[in-house]
Residue, then its C-alpha position, 0 to 999 in steps of 0.5 A: m285630141a288629134r292624130i299624128n303618125d297613127s298616135v293619139c296626141n292631147m293637142r289641149e294639153f300641149e297647147s297649153a304647155a307650148l303657149m306658156r313656154i314658146g308662146a303662140s306660133n304660125d309653125g305647124v304641129l311638128e314644128r312646134i313639138a321640136k320647139l317645145h322639146a328643145f325648149m324643155a331639155l334646157e329648161l329642164k336640163e333632161e335630154t328626152p323631156a316628156i312633152p305635155g299630152i304628146p307620146a314619147e315616139v311622136v316627139e322622136y317622129a317630130l324631131s326626125t322629121t324637122e332635122a330632115q327639113p332645111e332651115k327657114g330663114n327668119k328673114r324678112v325681105v323688105s325694100e322700105d318700111w312705108g308702115d300703113m302707107d302704100e306707095v300708091d297712096w301718095 
């Protein structure tokens, strides 16, 4: 159980559903709620699907919070990929 935006959420139920649908992630809880919402909206073809363990007001809060933030790039800046070898080991 966790309290998000003054609402009690069943995180065990949420994590179980999120793991099956969107996989493991290092994102924050609100970002994971938004991702699961987007996935379930496509999966169930509903505009506002019920997220397991998460009250509707928390889902709305998560969506408004994540929409307000700029997109994170999935770019990984690497000049050269040396695998497990460091330049010092040369």
